[in-house]
C-alpha atoms as a printed R data frame, in Angstrom:
    type eleno elety resid chain resno       x       y       z
1   ATOM     1    CA   MET     A     1   4.739 -26.970 -34.229
2   ATOM     2    CA   ALA     A     2   7.253 -25.342 -36.621
3   ATOM     3    CA   GLU     A     3   7.688 -28.645 -38.417
4   ATOM     4    CA   LYS     A     4   3.956 -28.863 -39.079
5   ATOM     5    CA   VAL     A     5   3.856 -25.342 -40.461
6   ATOM     6    CA   TRP     A     6   6.555 -26.100 -43.001
7   ATOM     7    CA   ASP     A     7   4.957 -29.373 -44.061
8   ATOM     8    CA   CYS     A     8   1.721 -27.715 -45.086
9   ATOM     9    CA   CYS     A     9   0.289 -24.235 -45.539
10  ATOM    10    CA   PRO     A    10  -1.065 -22.805 -42.256
11  ATOM    11    CA   LYS     A    11  -3.936 -21.195 -44.178
12  ATOM    12    CA   CYS     A    12  -5.146 -23.751 -46.747
13  ATOM    13    CA   SER     A    13  -3.272 -26.860 -45.495
14  ATOM    14    CA   SER     A    14  -1.888 -27.570 -48.983
15  ATOM    15    CA   LYS     A    15   1.382 -29.484 -49.274
16  ATOM    16    CA   LEU     A    16   4.263 -27.009 -49.467
17  ATOM    17    CA   THR     A    17   6.674 -26.963 -52.370
18  ATOM    18    CA   ASN     A    18   8.824 -24.094 -51.027
19  ATOM    19    CA   LYS     A    19   9.371 -22.054 -47.876
20  ATOM    20    CA   VAL     A    20   8.539 -18.634 -49.310
21  ATOM    21    CA   GLU     A    21   4.993 -18.747 -50.687
22  ATOM    22    CA   CYS     A    22   2.111 -21.182 -50.885
23  ATOM    23    CA   THR     A    23   1.512 -22.084 -54.536
24  ATOM    24    CA   SER     A    24  -2.125 -22.942 -53.793
25  ATOM    25    CA   CYS     A    25  -3.423 -19.885 -51.920
26  ATOM    26    CA   GLY     A    26  -0.575 -17.388 -52.365
27  ATOM    27    CA   LEU     A    27   0.153 -16.971 -48.666
28  ATOM    28    CA   ILE     A    28   3.567 -15.346 -48.074
29  ATOM    29    CA   PHE     A    29   5.003 -17.134 -45.068
30  ATOM    30    CA   ASP     A    30   7.234 -14.342 -43.685
31  ATOM    31    CA   LYS     A    31   4.299 -11.910 -43.607
32  ATOM    32    CA   TYR     A    32   2.056 -14.557 -42.102
33  ATOM    33    CA   PHE     A    33   4.410 -15.311 -39.202
34  ATOM    34    CA   GLN     A    34   5.019 -11.598 -38.611
35  ATOM    35    CA   ALA     A    35   1.250 -11.111 -38.385
36  ATOM    36    CA   GLU     A    36   1.000 -14.080 -36.012
37  ATOM    37    CA   ALA     A    37   3.682 -12.556 -33.771
38  ATOM    38    CA   ARG     A    38   1.798  -9.247 -33.690
39  ATOM    39    CA   ARG     A    39  -1.451 -11.079 -32.905
40  ATOM    40    CA   LYS     A    40   0.189 -12.946 -30.028
41  ATOM    41    CA   ALA     A    41   1.665  -9.734 -28.630
42  ATOM    42    CA   GLN     A    42  -1.743  -8.021 -28.907
43  ATOM    43    CA   ALA     A    43  -3.430 -10.954 -27.146
44  ATOM    44    CA   GLU     A    44  -0.947 -10.726 -24.258
45  ATOM    45    CA   LYS     A    45  -1.519  -6.981 -24.076
46  ATOM    46    CA   ASP     A    46  -5.307  -7.463 -24.025
47  ATOM    47    CA   ALA     A    47  -4.988 -10.102 -21.293
48  ATOM    48    CA   GLU     A    48  -2.904  -7.725 -19.183
49  ATOM    49    CA   LYS     A    49  -5.416  -4.917 -19.724
50  ATOM    50    CA   LYS     A    50  -8.279  -7.234 -18.797
51  ATOM    51    CA   GLU     A    51  -6.534  -8.154 -15.523
52  ATOM    52    CA   ARG     A    52  -6.017  -4.471 -14.703
53  ATOM    53    CA   PHE     A    53  -9.685  -3.827 -15.425
54  ATOM    54    CA   ARG     A    54 -10.715  -6.718 -13.152
55  ATOM    55    CA   LYS     A    55  -8.654  -5.250 -10.302
56  ATOM    56    CA   HIS     A    56 -10.227  -1.848 -10.826
57  ATOM    57    CA   VAL     A    57 -13.633  -3.501 -10.702
58  ATOM    58    CA   LEU     A    58 -12.814  -5.054  -7.330
59  ATOM    59    CA   VAL     A    59 -11.476  -1.765  -5.982
60  ATOM    60    CA   ALA     A    60 -14.386   0.309  -7.242
61  ATOM    61    CA   LEU     A    61 -16.967  -2.110  -5.872
62  ATOM    62    CA   SER     A    62 -15.278  -2.757  -2.546
63  ATOM    63    CA   GLY     A    63 -17.390   0.055  -1.139
64  ATOM    64    CA   LEU     A    64 -20.523  -1.997  -1.873
65  ATOM    65    CA   ILE     A    65 -19.633  -4.161   1.062
66  ATOM    66    CA   LEU     A    66 -20.640  -1.128   3.125
67  ATOM    67    CA   ALA     A    67 -24.169  -2.404   2.701
68  ATOM    68    CA   GLY     A    68 -23.145  -5.037   5.112
69  ATOM    69    CA   ILE     A    69 -19.675  -2.103   5.813
70  ATOM    70    CA   ALA     A    70 -22.835   0.072   6.742
71  ATOM    71    CA   ALA     A    71 -21.930  -1.593   9.998
72  ATOM    72    CA   ALA     A    72 -18.086  -1.405   9.125
73  ATOM    73    CA   ALA     A    73 -17.163   1.969   7.906
74  ATOM    74    CA   PHE     A    74 -20.205   4.044   8.767
75  ATOM    75    CA   LEU     A    75 -21.188   2.389  11.977
76  ATOM    76    CA   PHE     A    76 -18.351   0.491  13.677
77  ATOM    77    CA   TRP     A    77 -15.162   2.499  13.872
78  ATOM    78    CA   VAL     A    78 -11.962   0.541  14.264
79  ATOM    79    CA   ARG     A    79  -8.311   1.006  13.331
80  ATOM    80    CA   THR     A    80  -6.354  -1.570  11.428
81  ATOM    81    CA   ASP     A    81  -2.874  -0.222  12.012
82  ATOM    82    CA   VAL     A    82  -2.543  -0.711  15.747
83  ATOM    83    CA   PRO     A    83  -0.326  -3.379  17.305
84  ATOM    84    CA   PRO     A    84  -1.777  -6.012  19.642
85  ATOM    85    CA   VAL     A    85  -2.244  -5.071  23.264
86  ATOM    86    CA   THR     A    86   0.533  -6.329  25.506
87  ATOM    87    CA   LYS     A    87   1.074  -6.090  29.226
88  ATOM    88    CA   GLN     A    88   3.256  -3.034  28.841
89  ATOM    89    CA   ASP     A    89   1.638  -1.387  25.835
90  ATOM    90    CA   ALA     A    90  -2.049  -1.421  24.972
91  ATOM    91    CA   SER     A    91  -2.457   0.182  21.552
92  ATOM    92    CA   LEU     A    92  -5.998   1.475  21.343
93  ATOM    93    CA   PRO     A    93  -7.807   3.452  18.672
94  ATOM    94    CA   ASP     A    94  -9.733   6.513  19.837
95  ATOM    95    CA   ASN     A    95 -11.003   9.768  18.325
96  ATOM    96    CA   SER     A    96  -7.430  11.053  17.986
97  ATOM    97    CA   ARG     A    97  -6.206   7.685  16.657
98  ATOM    98    CA   ASP     A    98  -3.485   7.511  19.284
99  ATOM    99    CA   GLY     A    99  -2.425   4.338  21.033
100 ATOM   100    CA   VAL     A   100  -2.643   3.785  24.745
101 ATOM   101    CA   GLU     A   101   0.038   3.854  27.341
102 ATOM   102    CA   GLN     A   102   0.652   1.216  29.996
103 ATOM   103    CA   ASP     A   103  -2.111   0.147  32.354
104 ATOM   104    CA   ALA     A   104  -3.973   3.073  33.878
105 ATOM   105    CA   GLU     A   105  -4.372   3.163  37.611
106 ATOM   106    CA   ARG     A   106  -7.827   2.364  38.918
107 ATOM   107    CA   PRO     A   107  -9.387   5.302  40.734
108 ATOM   108    CA   ASP     A   108  -8.929   4.850  44.457
109 ATOM   109    CA   VAL     A   109 -12.450   3.982  45.500
110 ATOM   110    CA   GLN     A   110 -13.111   1.694  48.451
111 ATOM   111    CA   LYS     A   111 -14.840  -1.540  47.562
112 ATOM   112    CA   PRO     A   112 -18.176  -2.105  49.309
113 ATOM   113    CA   LYS     A   113 -18.166  -4.964  51.785
114 ATOM   114    CA   ASP     A   114 -21.031  -6.871  50.144
115 ATOM   115    CA   ILE     A   115 -20.336  -7.401  46.439
116 ATOM   116    CA   GLY     A   116 -22.743 -10.288  46.028
117 ATOM   117    CA   VAL     A   117 -22.732 -13.396  43.865
118 ATOM   118    CA   ILE     A   118 -24.377 -13.855  40.467
119 ATOM   119    CA   GLY     A   119 -25.373 -16.703  38.234
120 ATOM   120    CA   LYS     A   120 -26.896 -19.181  40.659
121 ATOM   121    CA   GLY     A   121 -29.526 -20.080  38.081
122 ATOM   122    CA   GLY     A   122 -32.698 -18.697  39.665
123 ATOM   123    CA   ASP     A   123 -34.997 -16.354  37.777
124 ATOM   124    CA   GLY     A   124 -34.276 -13.595  40.265
125 ATOM   125    CA   ASP     A   125 -30.567 -13.831  39.542
126 ATOM   126    CA   LYS     A   126 -31.158 -12.894  35.881
127 ATOM   127    CA   GLN     A   127 -33.582 -10.039  36.449
128 ATOM   128    CA   PHE     A   128 -30.741  -7.553  35.988
129 ATOM   129    CA   ILE     A   129 -30.231  -8.908  32.459
130 ATOM   130    CA   GLN     A   130 -33.867  -8.426  31.531
131 ATOM   131    CA   ASN     A   131 -33.842  -4.891  32.918
132 ATOM   132    CA   ALA     A   132 -30.723  -4.073  30.883
133 ATOM   133    CA   ILE     A   133 -32.303  -5.526  27.732
134 ATOM   134    CA   ASN     A   134 -35.391  -3.374  28.276
135 ATOM   135    CA   ALA     A   135 -33.194  -0.285  28.667
136 ATOM   136    CA   THR     A   136 -31.163  -1.024  25.529
137 ATOM   137    CA   VAL     A   137 -32.288   0.089  22.072
138 ATOM   138    CA   THR     A   138 -31.269  -0.380  18.473
139 ATOM   139    CA   VAL     A   139 -30.291   2.881  16.752
140 ATOM   140    CA   GLU     A   140 -30.946   3.166  13.005
141 ATOM   141    CA   THR     A   141 -29.950   6.108  10.820
142 ATOM   142    CA   PRO     A   142 -31.302   7.219   7.415
143 ATOM   143    CA   TRP     A   143 -27.936   6.457   5.778
144 ATOM   144    CA   GLY     A   144 -27.930   2.829   6.921
145 ATOM   145    CA   ALA     A   145 -25.809   2.838  10.064
146 ATOM   146    CA   VAL     A   146 -27.002   0.529  12.833
147 ATOM   147    CA   GLY     A   147 -25.820   0.589  16.423
148 ATOM   148    CA   SER     A   148 -27.038   0.315  19.988
149 ATOM   149    CA   GLY     A   149 -27.803   2.693  22.835
150 ATOM   150    CA   PHE     A   150 -29.343   2.691  26.297
151 ATOM   151    CA   PHE     A   151 -31.464   4.963  28.443
152 ATOM   152    CA   ILE     A   152 -29.795   6.742  31.350
153 ATOM   153    CA   ASN     A   153 -32.926   8.688  32.304
154 ATOM   154    CA   GLU     A   154 -36.520   8.727  31.142
155 ATOM   155    CA   ASN     A   155 -35.867  10.940  28.089
156 ATOM   156    CA   SER     A   156 -32.145  10.512  27.367
157 ATOM   157    CA   LEU     A   157 -30.203   7.646  25.875
158 ATOM   158    CA   VAL     A   158 -26.505   7.395  25.064
159 ATOM   159    CA   THR     A   159 -24.806   5.837  22.060
160 ATOM   160    CA   ASN     A   160 -21.546   6.297  20.147
161 ATOM   161    CA   ARG     A   161 -20.931   9.406  18.120
162 ATOM   162    CA   HIS     A   162 -19.837   7.303  15.143
163 ATOM   163    CA   VAL     A   163 -23.299   5.689  15.169
164 ATOM   164    CA   ALA     A   164 -25.306   8.920  15.276
165 ATOM   165    CA   GLU     A   165 -23.051  11.036  13.051
166 ATOM   166    CA   PHE     A   166 -22.662  10.591   9.302
167 ATOM   167    CA   ASN     A   167 -19.079   9.589   8.464
168 ATOM   168    CA   ILE     A   168 -18.270  12.076   5.728
169 ATOM   169    CA   LYS     A   169 -14.647  10.913   5.410
170 ATOM   170    CA   ASP     A   170 -15.546   7.299   4.607
171 ATOM   171    CA   PHE     A   171 -18.344   8.489   2.347
172 ATOM   172    CA   GLU     A   172 -15.959  10.623   0.263
173 ATOM   173    CA   VAL     A   173 -13.601   7.656  -0.088
174 ATOM   174    CA   PHE     A   174 -16.520   5.548  -1.308
175 ATOM   175    CA   ARG     A   175 -17.691   8.295  -3.679
176 ATOM   176    CA   LYS     A   176 -14.217   8.588  -5.238
177 ATOM   177    CA   LYS     A   177 -13.984   4.817  -5.739
178 ATOM   178    CA   VAL     A   178 -17.319   4.779  -7.516
179 ATOM   179    CA   ALA     A   179 -16.322   7.752  -9.686
180 ATOM   180    CA   LYS     A   180 -13.062   5.978 -10.553
181 ATOM   181    CA   GLY     A   181 -15.082   2.915 -11.467
182 ATOM   182    CA   ARG     A   182 -17.172   4.998 -13.879
183 ATOM   183    CA   GLU     A   183 -13.996   6.322 -15.527
184 ATOM   184    CA   GLU     A   184 -12.668   2.790 -15.980
185 ATOM   185    CA   ALA     A   185 -15.994   1.664 -17.439
186 ATOM   186    CA   ASN     A   186 -15.908   4.515 -19.964
187 ATOM   187    CA   LEU     A   187 -12.339   3.606 -20.957
188 ATOM   188    CA   GLU     A   188 -13.345  -0.011 -21.474
189 ATOM   189    CA   ALA     A   189 -16.348   1.066 -23.559
190 ATOM   190    CA   ASP     A   190 -14.011   3.169 -25.750
191 ATOM   191    CA   ALA     A   191 -11.653   0.205 -26.141
192 ATOM   192    CA   ILE     A   192 -14.550  -2.003 -27.259
193 ATOM   193    CA   LYS     A   193 -15.637   0.657 -29.767
194 ATOM   194    CA   GLU     A   194 -12.136   0.748 -31.253
195 ATOM   195    CA   LEU     A   195 -12.091  -3.035 -31.557
196 ATOM   196    CA   LYS     A   196 -15.416  -2.956 -33.378
197 ATOM   197    CA   GLN     A   197 -14.060  -0.398 -35.848
198 ATOM   198    CA   LYS     A   198 -11.034  -2.585 -36.382
199 ATOM   199    CA   LEU     A   199 -13.262  -5.622 -36.891
200 ATOM   200    CA   ASP     A   200 -15.218  -3.890 -39.657
201 ATOM   201    CA   GLY     A   201 -12.072  -3.553 -41.753
202 ATOM   202    CA   MET     A   202 -10.774  -7.080 -41.247
203 ATOM   203    CA   PRO     A   203 -11.193  -9.868 -43.820
204 ATOM   204    CA   ASP     A   204 -12.747 -13.169 -42.851
205 ATOM   205    CA   GLY     A   205 -10.341 -15.520 -41.173
206 ATOM   206    CA   PRO     A   206  -8.923 -16.649 -37.851
207 ATOM   207    CA   ASN     A   207  -7.793 -13.152 -36.853
208 ATOM   208    CA   ARG     A   208 -11.233 -11.671 -37.384
209 ATOM   209    CA   THR     A   209 -12.839 -14.478 -35.411
210 ATOM   210    CA   GLN     A   210 -10.424 -13.910 -32.560
211 ATOM   211    CA   VAL     A   211 -11.172 -10.173 -32.406
212 ATOM   212    CA   PHE     A   212 -14.912 -10.888 -32.580
213 ATOM   213    CA   ASN     A   213 -14.657 -13.261 -29.607
214 ATOM   214    CA   LEU     A   214 -12.589 -10.737 -27.673
215 ATOM   215    CA   ILE     A   215 -15.239  -8.058 -28.230
216 ATOM   216    CA   HIS     A   216 -17.983 -10.414 -27.082
217 ATOM   217    CA   GLU     A   217 -16.040 -11.279 -23.923
218 ATOM   218    CA   LYS     A   218 -15.305  -7.650 -23.118
219 ATOM   219    CA   GLU     A   219 -18.924  -6.596 -23.619
220 ATOM   220    CA   ALA     A   220 -20.172  -9.340 -21.312
221 ATOM   221    CA   GLY     A   221 -17.714  -8.314 -18.607
222 ATOM   222    CA   LEU     A   222 -18.545  -4.631 -19.004
223 ATOM   223    CA   ASN     A   223 -22.312  -5.221 -18.833
224 ATOM   224    CA   ASN     A   224 -21.934  -7.231 -15.639
225 ATOM   225    CA   TYR     A   225 -19.725  -4.539 -14.130
226 ATOM   226    CA   LEU     A   226 -22.081  -1.736 -15.158
227 ATOM   227    CA   SER     A   227 -24.995  -3.348 -13.323
228 ATOM   228    CA   GLN     A   228 -22.927  -3.362 -10.120
229 ATOM   229    CA   LEU     A   229 -21.617   0.129 -10.769
230 ATOM   230    CA   GLN     A   230 -25.119   1.518 -11.214
231 ATOM   231    CA   LYS     A   231 -26.112   0.077  -7.837
232 ATOM   232    CA   ALA     A   232 -23.078   1.724  -6.241
233 ATOM   233    CA   GLU     A   233 -23.891   5.064  -7.907
234 ATOM   234    CA   LYS     A   234 -27.460   4.839  -6.618
235 ATOM   235    CA   GLU     A   235 -26.079   4.111  -3.150
236 ATOM   236    CA   VAL     A   236 -23.932   7.247  -3.367
237 ATOM   237    CA   ALA     A   237 -26.901   9.337  -4.498
238 ATOM   238    CA   ASP     A   238 -29.106   7.994  -1.701
239 ATOM   239    CA   MET     A   239 -26.450   8.607   0.949
240 ATOM   240    CA   ASP     A   240 -25.801  12.085  -0.400
241 ATOM   241    CA   GLU     A   241 -29.482  12.871  -0.080
242 ATOM   242    CA   LYS     A   242 -29.964  11.330   3.349
243 ATOM   243    CA   ARG     A   243 -26.742  12.317   5.112
244 ATOM   244    CA   SER     A   244 -28.175  15.685   6.176
245 ATOM   245    CA   SER     A   245 -31.282  14.051   7.583
246 ATOM   246    CA   GLN     A   246 -31.766  13.979  11.339
247 ATOM   247    CA   ASP     A   247 -34.461  11.292  11.147
248 ATOM   248    CA   ILE     A   248 -32.722   8.817  13.433
249 ATOM   249    CA   LYS     A   249 -34.999   6.256  15.008
250 ATOM   250    CA   ILE     A   250 -34.660   3.852  17.909
251 ATOM   251    CA   ILE     A   251 -36.206   0.417  18.311
252 ATOM   252    CA   LEU     A   252 -37.079  -0.678  21.841
253 ATOM   253    CA   ALA     A   253 -36.792  -4.218  23.165
254 ATOM   254    CA   ASP     A   254 -40.506  -4.732  22.484
255 ATOM   255    CA   GLY     A   255 -40.022  -3.839  18.813
256 ATOM   256    CA   SER     A   256 -41.714  -0.434  18.922
257 ATOM   257    CA   GLU     A   257 -40.077   2.369  16.951
258 ATOM   258    CA   HIS     A   258 -39.637   5.975  18.067
259 ATOM   259    CA   SER     A   259 -38.115   9.072  16.467
260 ATOM   260    CA   VAL     A   260 -35.223  10.925  18.037
261 ATOM   261    CA   SER     A   261 -36.057  14.540  18.859
262 ATOM   262    CA   THR     A   262 -32.584  15.929  19.623
263 ATOM   263    CA   ILE     A   263 -29.016  14.777  18.914
264 ATOM   264    CA   LEU     A   264 -26.089  16.049  20.982
265 ATOM   265    CA   LEU     A   265 -22.516  15.095  20.042
266 ATOM   266    CA   SER     A   266 -19.554  15.030  22.409
267 ATOM   267    CA   ASP     A   267 -16.433  16.944  21.396
268 ATOM   268    CA   ALA     A   268 -14.248  14.951  23.787
269 ATOM   269    CA   HIS     A   269 -15.344  11.327  23.319
270 ATOM   270    CA   ASP     A   270 -17.010   8.982  20.869
271 ATOM   271    CA   LEU     A   271 -20.359   9.673  22.527
272 ATOM   272    CA   ALA     A   272 -23.756  11.032  21.510
273 ATOM   273    CA   LEU     A   273 -26.823  11.829  23.589
274 ATOM   274    CA   LEU     A   274 -30.222  11.282  21.985
275 ATOM   275    CA   LYS     A   275 -33.448  12.750  23.339
276 ATOM   276    CA   VAL     A   276 -36.625  10.694  22.930
277 ATOM   277    CA   TYR     A   277 -39.951  11.642  24.507
278 ATOM   278    CA   GLY     A   278 -43.107   9.709  25.205
279 ATOM   279    CA   VAL     A   279 -41.531   6.320  25.949
280 ATOM   280    CA   ASN     A   280 -41.813   4.236  29.079
281 ATOM   281    CA   THR     A   281 -38.766   2.048  29.422
282 ATOM   282    CA   ALA     A   282 -36.175   0.756  31.871
283 ATOM   283    CA   ILE     A   283 -33.166   2.889  32.829
284 ATOM   284    CA   LEU     A   284 -29.558   1.890  33.524
285 ATOM   285    CA   ARG     A   285 -27.656   3.642  36.307
286 ATOM   286    CA   PRO     A   286 -24.085   3.543  37.638
287 ATOM   287    CA   ASN     A   287 -23.266   1.841  40.918
288 ATOM   288    CA   LYS     A   288 -24.691   4.063  43.647
289 ATOM   289    CA   ASN     A   289 -21.788   3.232  45.980
290 ATOM   290    CA   GLY     A   290 -19.246   4.525  43.474
291 ATOM   291    CA   ARG     A   291 -17.585   1.122  43.135
292 ATOM   292    CA   HIS     A   292 -15.239   0.688  40.180
293 ATOM   293    CA   LEU     A   293 -14.648  -2.512  38.260
294 ATOM   294    CA   GLU     A   294 -11.858  -4.796  39.460
295 ATOM   295    CA   GLN     A   295  -9.813  -7.014  37.153
296 ATOM   296    CA   GLY     A   296 -11.549 -10.355  36.832
297 ATOM   297    CA   ASP     A   297 -15.057  -9.018  37.451
298 ATOM   298    CA   THR     A   298 -17.761 -10.601  35.302
299 ATOM   299    CA   VAL     A   299 -19.283  -8.144  32.844
300 ATOM   300    CA   PHE     A   300 -22.034  -8.268  30.217
301 ATOM   301    CA   THR     A   301 -22.571  -6.417  26.951
302 ATOM   302    CA   ILE     A   302 -25.951  -5.909  25.309
303 ATOM   303    CA   GLY     A   303 -26.640  -4.716  21.792
304 ATOM   304    CA   SER     A   304 -27.611  -5.556  18.226
305 ATOM   305    CA   PRO     A   305 -24.630  -7.236  16.540
306 ATOM   306    CA   SER     A   306 -25.336  -7.545  12.813
307 ATOM   307    CA   GLY     A   307 -28.921  -6.443  13.510
308 ATOM   308    CA   LEU     A   308 -29.633  -9.235  16.032
309 ATOM   309    CA   ARG     A   309 -31.426  -7.216  18.676
310 ATOM   310    CA   ASN     A   310 -31.322  -7.944  22.417
311 ATOM   311    CA   THR     A   311 -28.100  -9.966  22.149
312 ATOM   312    CA   VAL     A   312 -26.319 -10.552  25.482
313 ATOM   313    CA   THR     A   313 -22.669 -11.601  25.739
314 ATOM   314    CA   SER     A   314 -20.512 -12.033  28.821
315 ATOM   315    CA   GLY     A   315 -16.837 -11.866  29.688
316 ATOM   316    CA   ILE     A   316 -14.467 -10.438  32.247
317 ATOM   317    CA   PHE     A   317 -13.079  -7.004  32.907
318 ATOM   318    CA   SER     A   318  -9.417  -7.086  31.860
319 ATOM   319    CA   GLY     A   319  -8.161  -3.714  33.035
320 ATOM   320    CA   TYR     A   320  -8.030   0.043  32.619
321 ATOM   321    CA   ARG     A   321  -6.245   1.453  29.590
322 ATOM   322    CA   LYS     A   322  -5.070   5.026  29.230
323 ATOM   323    CA   ALA     A   323  -4.931   6.670  25.809
324 ATOM   324    CA   ALA     A   324  -1.529   8.019  24.819
325 ATOM   325    CA   GLY     A   325  -1.389  11.804  24.696
326 ATOM   326    CA   ASN     A   326  -4.380  12.486  26.929
327 ATOM   327    CA   ASP     A   327  -6.063  11.317  30.111
328 ATOM   328    CA   ASP     A   328  -8.865   9.309  28.488
329 ATOM   329    CA   ILE     A   329  -9.453   5.991  30.224
330 ATOM   330    CA   TYR     A   330 -10.926   2.953  28.497
331 ATOM   331    CA   LEU     A   331 -12.290  -0.229  30.004
332 ATOM   332    CA   GLN     A   332 -10.767  -3.315  28.410
333 ATOM   333    CA   ILE     A   333 -12.995  -6.388  28.306
334 ATOM   334    CA   ASP     A   334 -12.926  -9.780  26.643
335 ATOM   335    CA   ALA     A   335 -16.682  -9.867  25.998
336 ATOM   336    CA   PRO     A   336 -17.272  -9.797  22.214
337 ATOM   337    CA   ILE     A   337 -18.088  -6.398  20.686
338 ATOM   338    CA   ASN     A   338 -19.322  -6.772  17.121
339 ATOM   339    CA   PRO     A   339 -20.702  -4.368  14.497
340 ATOM   340    CA   GLY     A   340 -24.056  -3.208  15.862
341 ATOM   341    CA   ASN     A   341 -22.905  -3.478  19.490
342 ATOM   342    CA   SER     A   342 -21.414   0.005  19.371
343 ATOM   343    CA   GLY     A   343 -23.142   2.257  21.882
344 ATOM   344    CA   GLY     A   344 -24.566  -0.572  23.969
345 ATOM   345    CA   PRO     A   345 -24.093  -0.828  27.750
346 ATOM   346    CA   LEU     A   346 -21.372  -2.607  29.690
347 ATOM   347    CA   ILE     A   347 -22.906  -3.802  32.952
348 ATOM   348    CA   ASP     A   348 -21.894  -5.892  35.943
349 ATOM   349    CA   GLY     A   349 -23.748  -8.780  37.576
350 ATOM   350    CA   HIS     A   350 -26.075  -6.418  39.408
351 ATOM   351    CA   GLY     A   351 -27.165  -4.433  36.352
352 ATOM   352    CA   ASN     A   352 -24.994  -1.399  37.170
353 ATOM   353    CA   VAL     A   353 -23.734   0.290  34.019
354 ATOM   354    CA   TYR     A   354 -19.995   0.957  33.837
355 ATOM   355    CA   GLY     A   355 -19.356   1.871  30.240
356 ATOM   356    CA   VAL     A   356 -20.457   2.446  26.651
357 ATOM   357    CA   ASN     A   357 -19.188  -0.267  24.287
358 ATOM   358    CA   THR     A   358 -17.134   1.441  21.641
359 ATOM   359    CA   MET     A   359 -14.603  -0.578  19.662
360 ATOM   360    CA   ILE     A   360 -12.312  -3.543  19.206
361 ATOM   361    CA   LEU     A   361  -8.782  -3.972  17.949
362 ATOM   362    CA   THR     A   362  -8.812  -5.617  14.548
363 ATOM   363    CA   ASN     A   363  -6.904  -8.850  13.922
364 ATOM   364    CA   THR     A   364  -7.182  -9.727  17.603
365 ATOM   365    CA   GLU     A   365  -9.555 -11.713  19.777
366 ATOM   366    CA   GLY     A   366 -10.870 -10.792  23.194
367 ATOM   367    CA   LEU     A   367  -9.880  -7.133  23.022
368 ATOM   368    CA   GLY     A   368 -12.929  -4.901  23.337
369 ATOM   369    CA   PHE     A   369 -13.076  -1.418  24.806
370 ATOM   370    CA   ALA     A   370 -15.737   0.716  26.440
371 ATOM   371    CA   ILE     A   371 -15.832   4.375  27.433
372 ATOM   372    CA   PRO     A   372 -16.433   4.757  31.191
373 ATOM   373    CA   ILE     A   373 -19.956   5.864  32.038
374 ATOM   374    CA   GLU     A   374 -18.531   8.819  33.980
375 ATOM   375    CA   ALA     A   375 -17.544  10.401  30.643
376 ATOM   376    CA   VAL     A   376 -21.218  10.487  29.619
377 ATOM   377    CA   PHE     A   377 -22.205  12.524  32.679
378 ATOM   378    CA   ASP     A   378 -19.162  14.776  32.308
379 ATOM   379    CA   ASP     A   379 -19.816  15.553  28.637
380 ATOM   380    CA   PHE     A   380 -23.604  15.969  28.835
381 ATOM   381    CA   ARG     A   381 -24.121  17.101  32.402
382 ATOM   382    CA   ILE     A   382 -25.974  20.259  31.348
383 ATOM   383    CA   SER     A   383 -28.396  18.309  29.139
384 ATOM   384    CA   LEU     A   384 -29.261  15.560  31.621
């Protein structure tokens, strides 16, 4: 490359007669190569700044995934910093974000003599599933959260608190990311303005063409980013307006929609009690004999994962888990619990409800958790 430069002028391509100045166009070689070095350094600096801007774009717009993270952040609460459950230590996220201690002892309740058998294939065998589906609802909030719930008496249904309550903490994180994105966009707009001013004072030539192309590239990237940013800002404005709304609605198995009259939140568990009047629907009840789940029992979950209403999944009951630092007991199951399943019922093969599906451990498979149904009656006894 250097040999070519010294054979002919890099500007006019005339044959060189000396290594100081071109006799044809007057180009001074030392100044030219110094300018080329500065141009190269500036290009590297611009490339680095562009990469930083791209990363900021990804960070600022990561909150947009909440449109689909309306089921992640605002509607399905999970922790990402908990270790996998082992036989001796079951780390479990709860309202206090503690782990769980070793296996909790099952309450000492005598098993009834006749447990029964399920799944023989007859229509009568699956009637408990249809009843549970009819008792289960989809819960939709004004701010976009979607979860599940189920009736425990003719006017009361239970769901998770994180479904029925606006998550102000996650919202503020999202708001700050969007605001940071606006700051970065303004800085990029200022940088483009400076480049345009520089371009106006540059003579025609390769350097001017290069700056012109850089400006064009930056403007295209900024315009694309601004369209996404404006959507995110509108999302923030809409959430800010709707977060104080109590207009939560439920959708029954038959597709009919009803407004929630009253919302009660538990201070002790991730539970909420919703009051709905004027509906005629099925009801789920605990086992009347007081039987508790045994390890290996077949269980079913019902809900609206990713908005797919009336979805039924099955698995087995894995064990009782006790939260570290308190006496809260969770039911561990291997039946899938996905975004939208939160608040749905955990039932056995007879349609008895044993828990409220609540959460999973991230980066694991087959580790779902439900709050025992007894907690619902303890927390809302006065209102039932």
